C-alpha positions as CSV (number, residue, x, y, z in Angstrom):
1,M,27.9,-6.0,-20.7
2,S,28.3,-4.9,-24.2
3,A,31.7,-4.7,-25.0
4,F,30.5,-0.8,-26.8
5,L,29.0,-0.1,-23.4
6,A,31.9,-1.0,-21.2
7,A,33.7,1.8,-22.5
8,A,30.9,4.1,-23.3
9,T,31.0,7.9,-22.4
10,S,27.7,9.0,-23.8
11,V,24.6,6.7,-24.5
12,A,21.0,6.4,-26.2
13,L,18.8,5.7,-23.5
14,V,15.2,3.5,-24.7
15,L,13.4,3.3,-22.2
16,S,10.1,1.5,-21.3
17,G,6.6,1.3,-19.9
18,G,5.6,0.4,-16.4
19,G,4.0,2.8,-14.7
20,A,4.6,3.7,-11.5
21,R,7.7,1.7,-12.1
22,G,9.1,4.2,-13.9
23,A,10.8,4.9,-10.5
24,Y,13.7,2.7,-11.5
25,Q,14.7,5.0,-14.6
26,I,14.9,7.9,-12.4
27,G,17.5,5.9,-10.4
28,V,19.5,4.7,-13.4
29,W,19.6,8.3,-14.4
30,K,21.3,9.2,-11.0
31,A,24.0,6.5,-11.7
32,L,24.8,7.6,-15.2
33,R,25.3,11.0,-14.2
34,E,27.4,10.1,-11.0
35,L,29.3,7.8,-14.1
36,N,29.7,10.9,-16.2
37,I,28.2,9.1,-19.3
38,D,26.2,11.8,-21.2
39,I,22.7,10.9,-22.3
40,V,22.3,12.1,-26.5
41,A,19.2,10.4,-27.0
42,V,15.8,9.4,-25.3
43,Y,12.8,7.4,-26.5
44,G,10.0,6.0,-24.4
45,T,6.8,4.4,-24.3
46,S,4.0,5.3,-21.7
47,V,5.9,6.4,-18.2
48,G,9.3,5.8,-20.6
49,A,7.6,8.9,-22.6
50,I,7.0,10.8,-19.5
51,N,10.9,10.3,-17.8
52,G,12.5,10.4,-21.4
53,A,10.6,14.2,-21.8
54,L,12.0,14.8,-18.0
55,I,15.8,13.5,-19.4
56,A,15.4,15.9,-22.0
57,Y,14.2,18.5,-20.4
58,G,17.4,18.2,-17.9
59,D,16.5,18.8,-14.5
60,Y,17.4,15.7,-12.3
61,D,17.0,16.9,-9.2
62,F,13.3,18.1,-10.4
63,A,12.4,14.8,-11.6
64,E,13.9,13.3,-8.7
65,K,11.3,15.7,-6.5
66,A,8.5,14.6,-8.8
67,W,9.0,11.1,-8.6
68,L,9.9,10.8,-4.8
69,E,7.0,13.6,-3.5
70,V,4.4,11.6,-6.1
71,E,1.0,11.3,-4.5
72,F,-1.4,8.8,-5.8
73,E,-4.0,11.6,-6.3
74,Q,-1.2,13.4,-8.4
75,V,-1.7,11.0,-11.3
76,M,-5.6,9.8,-11.2
77,N,-9.2,11.0,-9.8
78,V,-10.4,7.7,-8.5
79,P,-12.6,6.9,-5.4
80,E,-10.9,5.4,-2.1
81,E,-12.0,1.8,-3.2
82,M,-11.0,1.8,-6.5
83,K,-7.2,3.5,-5.2
84,K,-6.9,-0.2,-3.0
85,I,-7.5,-2.2,-5.9
86,L,-5.2,-0.3,-8.6
87,S,-2.6,-0.4,-5.8
88,G,-2.9,-4.5,-5.1
89,G,-5.5,-4.2,-2.1
90,I,-8.6,-5.4,-3.9
91,F,-8.7,-7.9,-1.1
92,E,-9.1,-5.4,1.4
93,L,-13.0,-5.0,-0.3
94,N,-15.7,-7.7,-0.2
95,I,-16.3,-9.3,-3.5
96,F,-19.8,-7.3,-3.7
97,K,-17.9,-3.7,-3.5
98,A,-15.4,-5.0,-6.0
99,F,-17.7,-5.5,-8.6
100,E,-20.0,-2.2,-8.0
101,V,-16.2,0.1,-8.3
102,A,-15.5,-2.0,-11.5
103,K,-18.8,-1.5,-12.9
104,N,-18.6,2.5,-12.3
105,L,-15.4,2.3,-14.0
106,V,-16.9,0.5,-17.3
107,E,-19.9,2.9,-17.0
108,S,-17.5,6.2,-16.7
109,G,-15.5,5.1,-19.7
110,G,-12.4,4.5,-17.7
111,I,-9.9,6.5,-14.8
112,D,-9.9,10.4,-15.1
113,I,-6.2,10.9,-15.2
114,T,-6.9,14.9,-15.3
115,P,-4.8,15.6,-12.6
116,L,-1.9,13.9,-14.1
117,R,-2.2,16.1,-17.3
118,E,-2.2,19.2,-15.2
119,K,1.1,18.2,-13.6
120,L,2.8,17.2,-16.8
121,K,2.0,21.0,-18.4
122,L,4.1,22.0,-15.3
123,L,7.1,19.3,-15.4
124,L,7.4,19.6,-19.4
125,P,8.0,22.6,-20.5
126,E,7.6,22.1,-24.4
127,E,10.1,24.6,-25.8
128,K,12.8,23.3,-23.6
129,I,12.7,20.0,-24.6
130,R,12.3,21.0,-28.4
131,S,15.7,23.1,-28.1
132,S,17.4,20.4,-25.5
133,K,20.6,18.5,-26.7
134,V,19.0,15.2,-26.1
135,H,17.0,13.7,-28.8
136,Y,13.8,12.8,-27.7
137,G,11.0,10.5,-29.1
138,L,8.0,8.7,-28.0
139,V,5.7,5.8,-28.9
140,T,1.7,6.1,-29.2
141,Y,-1.0,3.8,-30.8
142,C,-4.1,5.1,-32.2
143,I,-7.4,3.3,-32.2
144,S,-9.4,5.3,-34.6
145,D,-6.9,4.6,-37.2
146,L,-5.8,1.1,-36.0
147,K,-1.9,1.9,-36.2
148,P,1.1,2.9,-34.2
149,Y,3.0,6.4,-33.9
150,M,6.7,6.5,-33.6
151,L,7.1,10.3,-33.3
152,Y,10.6,12.4,-32.9
153,I,10.2,15.8,-31.3
154,E,10.3,16.9,-34.6
155,E,7.3,15.3,-36.0
156,I,5.2,16.0,-33.0
157,P,3.5,19.1,-33.7
158,E,3.7,22.6,-32.3
159,G,2.2,23.1,-28.7
160,M,1.5,19.4,-28.5
161,L,4.2,17.7,-26.9
162,A,1.9,16.9,-23.6
163,D,-1.1,15.6,-25.2
164,Y,1.3,13.0,-27.2
165,I,2.8,12.3,-24.1
166,L,-0.2,11.5,-22.1
167,S,-1.5,9.8,-25.3
168,S,1.5,7.4,-25.0
169,A,0.9,7.0,-21.2
170,N,-2.9,6.1,-21.9
171,F,-3.2,2.8,-19.8
172,P,-6.1,0.9,-21.2
173,L,-7.8,1.4,-17.4
174,F,-7.7,5.2,-18.6
175,K,-10.6,7.4,-20.4
176,R,-8.7,7.4,-23.7
177,E,-6.8,10.0,-25.2
178,E,-7.9,12.5,-28.0
179,I,-5.7,14.4,-30.6
180,A,-7.6,16.0,-33.3
181,G,-10.8,14.2,-33.4
182,K,-8.5,10.6,-32.9
183,L,-8.2,8.4,-29.9
184,F,-5.0,6.8,-28.4
185,I,-4.1,4.6,-26.7
186,D,-1.0,3.7,-24.2
187,G,1.7,3.0,-26.9
188,G,2.9,-0.4,-25.1
189,I,0.1,-2.4,-26.5
190,Y,2.2,-2.2,-29.7
191,S,6.4,-1.5,-28.7
192,N,6.8,-0.9,-24.8
193,V,10.6,-1.2,-25.7
194,P,11.3,1.6,-28.6
195,V,15.0,0.1,-29.4
196,R,13.6,0.9,-33.0
197,M,13.6,4.3,-32.7
198,A,17.4,4.3,-31.8
199,V,18.8,2.0,-34.1
200,E,17.3,3.8,-37.0
201,K,19.0,6.8,-35.8
202,G,22.1,5.3,-35.7
203,W,23.0,5.8,-32.0
204,E,26.5,3.8,-31.0
205,N,25.6,2.9,-27.9
206,I,22.0,1.9,-26.6
207,L,21.0,1.1,-23.7
208,V,18.0,-0.2,-22.8
209,V,15.9,0.4,-19.3
210,D,12.9,-2.3,-19.6
211,I,10.7,-2.2,-16.4
212,G,7.3,-3.7,-18.2
213,T,6.5,-5.9,-20.3
214,I,6.8,-6.8,-24.1
215,G,5.0,-5.8,-27.0
216,L,4.4,-7.2,-30.4
217,A,6.4,-5.2,-32.3
218,D,9.3,-5.6,-29.6
219,I,9.4,-9.5,-30.4
220,L,9.6,-9.1,-34.3
221,D,11.8,-5.9,-33.6
222,Y,14.2,-7.7,-31.7
223,L,14.8,-10.4,-33.9
224,R,15.4,-8.0,-37.0
225,I,18.3,-6.0,-34.8
226,F,19.7,-9.2,-33.3
227,R,22.8,-8.6,-35.5
228,E,23.2,-5.1,-33.5
229,R,23.0,-6.5,-30.5
230,T,26.7,-5.8,-29.4
231,R,25.9,-2.2,-29.1
232,I,22.8,-2.8,-26.8
233,G,22.6,-3.2,-23.4
234,Y,19.4,-4.1,-21.0
235,I,19.2,-3.0,-17.4
236,R,16.4,-4.9,-15.6
237,P,15.3,-4.6,-12.1
238,R,16.1,-7.9,-10.1
239,E,12.9,-7.4,-8.1
240,H,9.7,-6.1,-8.3
241,F,7.8,-4.9,-5.4
242,G,4.8,-3.6,-6.7
243,N,2.2,-3.7,-9.5
244,V,2.1,-0.8,-12.3
245,L,-0.5,1.7,-10.5
246,N,1.0,1.5,-7.1
247,F,1.8,4.9,-6.5
248,D,2.7,4.0,-2.5
249,R,5.8,6.7,-1.7
250,E,8.0,3.5,-0.1
251,V,7.4,1.4,-3.2
252,I,8.5,4.3,-5.6
253,R,11.5,4.6,-3.5
254,K,12.4,1.0,-3.1
255,Y,12.2,1.0,-7.5
256,F,14.6,4.1,-7.4
257,V,17.1,3.1,-5.1
258,E,16.9,-0.4,-7.2
259,G,17.7,2.0,-10.3
260,Y,20.3,3.5,-9.1
261,L,22.1,0.2,-8.0
262,D,21.5,-1.8,-10.9
263,T,23.0,0.6,-13.1
264,L,25.9,1.0,-11.0
265,A,26.2,-2.7,-11.1
266,Y,25.8,-3.2,-15.1
267,F,28.8,-0.7,-15.3
268,G,30.9,-2.9,-13.2
269,K,31.1,-0.5,-9.9
270,L,29.6,-3.4,-8.0
271,Y,29.5,-7.1,-7.4
272,G,26.9,-9.6,-6.9
273,E,23.8,-11.1,-8.5
274,Q,21.2,-10.3,-5.6
275,Y,23.0,-7.8,-3.4
276,Y,25.5,-5.4,-4.0
277,L,29.0,-5.6,-3.0
278,S,31.7,-2.9,-3.1
279,S,34.2,-5.7,-4.1
280,E,34.7,-9.1,-4.8
281,E,37.1,-9.7,-1.9
282,D,36.8,-13.6,-0.2
283,V,35.7,-12.2,3.3
284,L,35.6,-16.1,4.4
285,K,38.9,-16.6,3.4
286,Q,40.7,-13.7,5.3
287,L,38.7,-14.8,8.8
288,Y,39.4,-18.0,8.1
289,A,43.0,-17.5,8.4
290,K,42.6,-15.9,11.8
291,L,41.0,-18.9,13.7
292,D,43.9,-21.5,15.8
293,A,44.0,-25.2,14.7
294,K,41.6,-26.3,16.8
295,E,39.1,-23.7,15.4
296,R,39.4,-24.8,11.8
297,D,38.6,-28.1,12.9
298,I,35.8,-27.1,14.1
299,A,35.0,-24.7,11.3
300,G,35.4,-27.8,8.9
301,F,33.3,-30.4,10.9
302,L,30.7,-28.0,10.8
303,L,30.8,-28.5,7.0
304,G,31.5,-32.4,7.3
305,L,34.7,-32.1,6.7
306,K,38.3,-33.4,8.2
307,L,41.1,-31.6,7.4
308,P,44.2,-32.6,7.0
309,S,45.9,-30.7,10.4
310,E,49.6,-30.7,8.2
311,L,48.2,-27.9,5.9
312,S,48.1,-24.2,6.3
313,A,44.8,-22.1,7.0
314,E,45.2,-21.1,3.2
315,Q,45.9,-24.6,1.9
316,Q,43.0,-26.3,3.6
317,Y,40.6,-23.3,2.4
318,E,41.7,-23.9,-0.9
319,S,41.5,-27.3,-1.2
320,F,38.8,-28.6,1.4
321,I,36.5,-25.5,2.3
322,L,36.3,-23.5,-0.9
323,P,35.5,-26.9,-3.3
324,R,32.8,-27.8,-0.3
325,L,31.5,-24.1,-0.4
326,R,30.8,-25.0,-4.6
327,L,29.3,-28.1,-3.9
328,E,26.8,-26.7,-1.3
329,T,25.9,-23.2,-3.7
330,L,26.1,-25.1,-7.1
331,S,28.5,-23.1,-8.1
332,F,30.0,-25.4,-10.5
333,F,31.5,-23.3,-12.9
334,D,31.8,-19.8,-11.3
335,E,35.5,-18.2,-11.0
336,P,37.0,-19.0,-7.0
337,K,36.1,-15.5,-6.0
338,K,32.3,-15.3,-6.6
339,V,31.9,-18.8,-4.6
340,P,31.9,-17.4,-1.3
341,I,30.0,-14.3,-2.6
342,K,27.4,-16.1,-3.9
343,L,27.4,-17.9,-0.5
344,L,26.8,-14.9,1.8
345,E,23.9,-13.9,-0.8
346,S,22.0,-17.0,-0.7
347,L,22.2,-16.8,3.1
348,A,21.3,-13.2,3.5
349,K,18.5,-13.9,0.8
350,V,17.1,-16.1,3.0
351,L,17.1,-14.3,6.1
352,N,15.4,-11.6,4.7
353,V,18.4,-9.3,5.1
354,D,18.0,-5.8,3.3
355,R,18.8,-6.0,-0.5
356,L,18.9,-2.2,-1.0
357,K,22.0,-0.9,-0.1
358,I,25.4,-1.2,-0.6
359,Y,27.9,-3.9,1.4
360,T,31.3,-4.8,1.9
361,P,31.6,-8.4,1.9
362,L,31.8,-8.3,5.7
363,E,29.0,-5.7,6.4
364,L,26.9,-8.5,4.7
365,L,28.4,-11.3,6.8
366,E,27.9,-9.2,9.6
367,A,24.2,-8.2,8.4
368,I,23.7,-12.1,8.1
369,V,24.9,-12.9,11.7
370,H,22.6,-10.6,13.0
371,S,20.0,-11.6,11.4
372,T,20.7,-14.8,13.3
373,E,20.3,-13.4,16.8
374,P,17.3,-15.0,18.7
375,E,15.4,-11.7,18.6
376,N,15.4,-11.5,14.9
377,L,15.3,-15.2,13.9
378,L,11.8,-15.2,16.0
379,S,9.9,-13.4,13.4
380,K,11.3,-15.4,10.5
381,V,10.4,-18.8,9.2
382,A,12.5,-21.5,9.9
383,I,15.7,-21.6,8.1
384,Q,15.8,-24.3,5.4
385,I,17.8,-27.2,5.9
386,R,19.7,-26.7,3.4
387,Y,21.2,-23.6,4.6
388,R,22.3,-24.6,8.0
389,K,25.3,-26.3,8.0
390,L,27.0,-23.1,5.8
391,L,24.7,-20.9,8.3
392,D,26.6,-22.5,11.1
393,F,30.0,-22.6,9.2
394,V,29.8,-18.7,8.7
395,I,28.5,-17.5,12.0
396,F,31.8,-20.3,13.9
397,V,34.0,-18.4,11.4
398,Y,32.8,-14.8,12.0
399,K,32.7,-15.0,15.5
400,N,35.8,-16.5,16.6
401,A,38.2,-14.8,13.8
402,T,36.5,-11.1,14.8
403,R,37.2,-11.9,18.5
404,K,40.8,-11.6,17.7
405,M,40.4,-8.7,15.5
């Protein structure tokens, strides 16, 4: 996190394009609200332009409901076969059917997004967005003029806001958006991460929520504004769950939760690189200290160590156990408190422990142990040999220590 954003009480948001992944950005908004960080401006491309307008409108509950209850049919009119292709289920169709669907799409001039147009007019009352205290802007690209438009709210003609938002979100597979006789396409082909708009307005703290790809102008802008990097922060999904047109409700929910958790982690409220932990306490050290001398000998043996019996549990852990965990997890330069967290995260990942929730270190350890019970392990691929002794160690420590609690 940049030093500026660490203590920020307000931010200008930059929202990238990314289709159905846009639910992530609403999760970010939820976290910013909880952190009492004001949004003073929002600039977006494609779905980022849609979400930016929702944020400028200011009704968070409305925006969350709109995303979590969205249906594919509320975005576009397509046959069931095309829906499967767009959602990533192309292999459910035979090659001839897939070819026919693609041919029909080309002949029709693209996907009909009339449902999205109608929904946007209901979701985004123009007058309230124009009068919002949150400054707004978007990016679109005019293929008739072969030039991009980075438009702030005051530059968009009255009564045309929804049209320009739709032009910004005009994915290449959609039917072209026409405004005043000119055709427009998704602004992401030029600038999918319009940081320039926030920089040019002079905002002190800029937070970029990047859920998609990078446009040509984004690379050039990054080089041009590199000197400004100390006041620009980036939040990106740790994991992607579906393609940009997958509007499955469970996929949408996952992105929403991930955006919320990633933001709390970005601002230092959660810990961990793969999972979300409420603290960095060394639960392994705490449990190891509860073992008797014989149990500590066995725990050391599981790691390939012979521990000096004259040392206390704390000395054994600090001088022998922790260095071995550092070696096994390749955590050569991490702070000591991060080593056991990295171990737990690695084991949890290999065992497919649910990632989208907040754990205490003990709860994550418990989830790891539970995932190794026979009825759960039967459904998993054999654990990688690299993790076998580490897993045996943490299970032994957990089970023997918790019996004493």
